[in-house]
Each structure stands twice: as structure tokens, then as C-alpha cells.
N, C-alpha and C positions, 0 to 999 in steps of 0.2 A: 619158838617165840621170836619175833622180829626184834632186833636190837634197837634201842632208842636212837632216833636220828638217822637210821639207815633205811634207804629205799627198800621196800619189800622185795623187789626183784634182785637186790644186790646182797641180801643177807644170807641166802642159801646157796648151796653148790649149784653150779650150772656151767654153761660154756665158759672157758677161760677167755680172758682178754688178751689178744695178740697185739704186741707193741712192736712196730717196725721203726727203728731209729737209725740215725747215721748223720753225717755232715751233709751240707747242701750239695746237691748234684750227685749223690752217691747211688741213686737208683731206688730210693725208698718208695716213691709213688708207684713205680712199675711193679715192685715186689708186692705192695699192698693190694693192687688190683689183681695180680696173678693169684694171690692167696684167696682173695674174695671169690674169684671164679672157681677155684679148685675146691674150696672148703665151704662155699655158700656163706659168705660173710658180707658185712657192711663196713665200708671204709669211713673212719671218723678222723677229721683233721685235728692235728696237734701242732700246727705251725701258727705262731702268733700273728703273722702277717697275712697268711692265706685266709684269715677270717674276713678281710676287708673286701667289700664289693668292688671298689674302683681299681684295685690293684691285682688284676688277673694275670697280666703278662709278666710284670716285674717280680711277682712272687711265685711264678711257675705253677699256678693252680692247674689241676687236672684239666686236660683238653676234652673236646667232645667225644673223642674215641674212648678215652678212659671212662668218661661218664656213662657211655653206652654199655661198657663191659661190667660195671659194678655200681651198686648204690653208694652214693657219697653223702656225707653229712658234715655240717659245720664249715663249709667252704663258702666264702663270699657272703657272709650273713650280717656283717656290720658295716655301717658307713665309715669312711676314713675319719670323719669328724668325731667319732666316738672312741674313747679310750678303752680298749680291751684290757683284760687282766687275766692272770692265772686263776684267780678266784672265780671270775665270771666263766671262763672256759671250763673249769673243773665242774661246775654245776651243770653246764650244758652237756659236757661229755658223759657225766654219770647218767644223765637222762637218756642219752643216745645208747649207752651201753645197756641200760635196763630195757630199752625198747628192742634192741637187737636180740638180747637173750630171751625176751618174751616171745619172739618169733622163731626161736630155735636156731638163730644164726650166730656166727662168730663176730663179735665186735673187733675190728682191726684198726687200732689207733696208729696213725703215722704222722711224723713230723719231726722237725729238728729243734724244737723249743724245749730244751732240757728241763727248765724250771716247771713247765706245764706237766711233763711226765712225772717229775718228782712229787709235785703236789697231788697228782692223781693217786699215786700209791700211798704216800705218807699222810696226806691231808694237809691242812693249813694250820699255822700257829693261830692262837686265839687273839689276833690283833683287833682292836676295836675298829668299827667302821669309820669312814671319813668324817671329819668334823669341818663343816664348811667355813665357819668363822676362823678357826685356827689356821686353816689352809689359806684363806684370803690374807691373813696377816703375814704368814710365811711367804706367800707369793709376792706381796708388796715389798717385804724386806729384801728378798732375793733380787727383785728388779732394781731396788735402790742401791744395793752395795755390790752386786755382781756375784757370779758363781764361786770364785775362789774365796772371797771374804765371807760369803755365806757358809761355805764348808768349814772355814776356820771357826766361825761362831758356833756352828753345830758341834764342833769337837768338844766344847765345854759341856754340852748337854747329852750327846751320844757319841763318844769318841770312837766306838767301834764302827758305827755307820760312817762317820766322817773319814775314817781311814780307808774304808772299803770303797767308798763312792768317789767318782771323779768329779772335778769342779764343773764339768759340762753336763752332768747328769741332773738337770734341773728337776725333773719329775720326782726322782727318788730322794733327792736332797730335801725337797719341800715336804714330801711325805714323812720323812724321818723327823723333821722339825715339828710338823703338825701333830704327830703322835705323842711326842714327849710333852708338847705344850698342852694338849688336850687331856692327857691322862696322868702326867707326872712320872711316867715310866718310859724309858727309852724303847724305841722300836727293836733294838738289839735284844733287850731283856724280854720283850714280848715274844720275840722269835725263838727264845730258848725254852718257852713253855711246851709241855707235851702236846703232840699232835694226835688227833683222832681221824683215821682215814674214812670213817663213816661208811664202810662197806666191808664185805668179806670175800673179796675177789681174788682169783688166781690169775697171775700175769705170766705170759710167755714172751720174753723179750728176744727179738731177732735183730741183731745189729749188722749193718753193712758198712764196712770200713775199707774202702779201696786203697790200694797203694798210692802214696801221696802224689807222685808225678802223674798217674792216671787221673786222679781226682782233679788236679789242677787243670789238666787238659780239658776235662769235661766242663769245668766251671767256665773256662775261657770260651769254649765253643757254645755253651748254652747262652752266654750273654750276647754273643753275636747273633744267635738264633732269635733271641728276644727282640733285638733291634729290627730284624727282618719281619717279625710279627707285629711290630708297632709299639715297642716299648717307649720310644721317644714321644709319640703322640699321647700315650698314657701318662707319662711324666708331665707333659705340657698341660694336660687337663687337671692333673693334681696340683701343679704349681698355681694354676689360675684360681684355685679355691682359697688361697691365702689363709691356710689353717695355722693354728698355733704351733710353733716349732716344738713344743713339749709333747705333742701327741705321738703315740707309738707308731702310727702309720708313716711318719717321716723317716723311719729307720729301714724301710724296704731296701734291700741290696740294689745298688745301682741308681737309686732315686736321687740321692744328694749330688752325685756326679753329673747326671743328666740335667738336673735343675741348674747347675752351674753353666752348662752349655746353653741351656735355654735362655739364661740371663746374659749371655754374651761374654762370659768370663773365660771359657776355654773352648777349644775346638772339639768336635765330636770324637775325633780319634783319641784325644787326650782323655776325654770323659770315659771312653770305652776302656782304655788301659787302667785308669784309676778305679773304675767300677770292678773290673776283673781282679785287680789287686785287693780291693776291699773284700771281695767275695772269698778270695783265697785265704785272707787273714781271718775272716769269720769262720771258715771251715776248720782252720787250725785251732781256733778257740773252742769250737764245738767238740772236736776230737778230744782235746784236753779235758773239757768238762765231762764228757761221757766216761772217760777213764777214771776220773776221780770223784764224781758227784752222783752218777746215776745209781739209784737205789736198787741194785740187782742182786743183793744178798737177802737171805731169809732172816731179816732182822726185825720183822714185825709179827706180832702174835695174831694179827687179823688178816694178813695177806700172805700168799705164797707166790714166790717168784722163781721162774726158771729162765735160763739165759743161754743163748747160742749166738756166735758171731761168725760172719762170713766176709771174705774180701770182695767178692763180686756176686752179681746175680746172673745165673745161667740156668739152663734147663736141668743140668745135673744137680746143682745145689738147691734148686727149687724143690726137687724131690726130697733132698736131705732135710730141708727146712720143714716140709710138710710131715715127714717122718718124725722129726723132733716134736712138732706140735701134737701129733696124734699118739705119740708114745706114752703109755700109761705112767703115771707117777711123776 
């Protein structure tokens, strides 16, 4: 019997879901494609910014060669003007997982957005949907008093969220205020409620964690390659859209620094150095998050998780990774 609220193709045993994770520039995409070739799989994006159509170069979306080697899903599917979210991605990802399993193929999830991976396994807290009127009032107040004063005001209603969020995180500050105003219960209290994953999936997590100096060298080289491929022109087109600064698409690595150059504030060489540094800082935060937050323990009664981690991708450890995936139990 199918569990209530569970996709019929996700409630019964079947192909496990392979999750390839790691910091930016660690080689995740190459590994995912190689696994898809060797195991007959479909690559499903779990990078919050690779969802956006107009940000192909700056988000290092798979190139034509990768697309020719394996089927890819959920890459470049949203306009940059649309606010993506973990909840939206999760619904799309579960549909793609079900479709791959129905074809007898391995779903291969890959990306560095840790929150997306966490919500895929554990499900979402039962937070109420957006309330347009409460959000409009919160937005108006934020614009009137500024981020720091808004965060201080939020502390009286949701002290946990106010402590956790930065004054510049407009989107999340407003969401926290909106929830408590619309429901009378803080977002933090909503998030403490039990989660239902709404599936019965087995996950095989494969992590790539290169040595730090090697990773940083890759990050620096990759941004230089992005510039050669047209990242500055892509940033120029984005800047011309004059989108709301609160949209998630503004957070693409390297985009803020290139926009400063486009507006005449800094030289391209300075923008490059700052973008590389921002990317290295982001990779460091990702590694910390994966170590402490990734749900790779068997702590769910509805999901089974296995985990292996490697420093680099090579032909030798590709065979090891495949053996890990195919090993019974």
C-alpha cells in the first residue's frame, strides 16, 4: 500500500539515489557524468544557482560535451527574475527521481547546495505558505528602517532567527517576520516541528573533498576560464535587467564583483581577485556545512543513507566509487 502523500514510484524499493556532493570546483559534475555513463543514470541538478537560465557561465553549468555524454535535468530551467527555493527544487527533484526510477535508471543528484540535499532526505518543516499581505508590510518596514534596525525589531518576535540571520539578508529576515505576523508562531518554532520526507528512498552519498590548496587553485583557474568563456558579457546582460537585489540569482559567485567592474567602481583585475577570494570563502563554508549538517547518518525511519568520501576523482577511485554503489547492503 502506498503511503499517504508519497509519490507511488518513491514508496517502494528501487534504484537508490546517488548524491554527489562537495565544495565548488571539487569535480562533482565530472564525477556525476562519469557515473551516469557507467551506471546508466540521469544527472539531476542540486545547485541553487544552476537552476537559472541566464547564468550558464558564472554558475559553471554542464557544457555541451557533458550534455552529450549523459541526460541532465533541472539545469537552466528558471528565469533569473524568479525566486527559486529549496521547497520548489525538492518537488521538482522528487519528480525527476521518480521518472528515472521508472525507466530503470539511477538518479544521480549533484550540487553544492547543502540545504537542498538536506531537505531532499529529511523533508520540510510544516511552515505555512507565503502570506502576501504580511510580506508586503514586512518589506515596507524593512525599506523604512533598514536591515540592522529590522533585525533588532525581529529579535522581539523571533530571537532565534534574528540571532542567526545577518542584517544584510533581506529575504530571510522578511520571511521570518512574515511568518510570525501571519501565524502568531515564530519561524524558528515552525522549523522545530517534525519533518516527513514523503518518500522511502535509499541514498548513496559520494563526497569529493580535495585538499584545500588544490581546491583553491582550481577555483582560481576556473574563474579565469569563465572570463575567457564570456562571464563578463553574461554579467553585463544580468546587470542590464535591473532586478530586485533580494532575488537569489544575485548571489552567483563572481557576479557581484563583475557588476562592480561594469559600473566603473573597480578594474577587472581587482574584480577577478575579489571574485576568486569570495569563491574560496564560499568553498570553505561549504566544507564546514557538509561536515556538520549533512544528514548522512541513518537517523530516519523512512530513508537509508550510505556514505563514502574521496579526495579526488581519478580512474582508480571511480572504480572504487562504483563498487561502493553496487555493493549489496
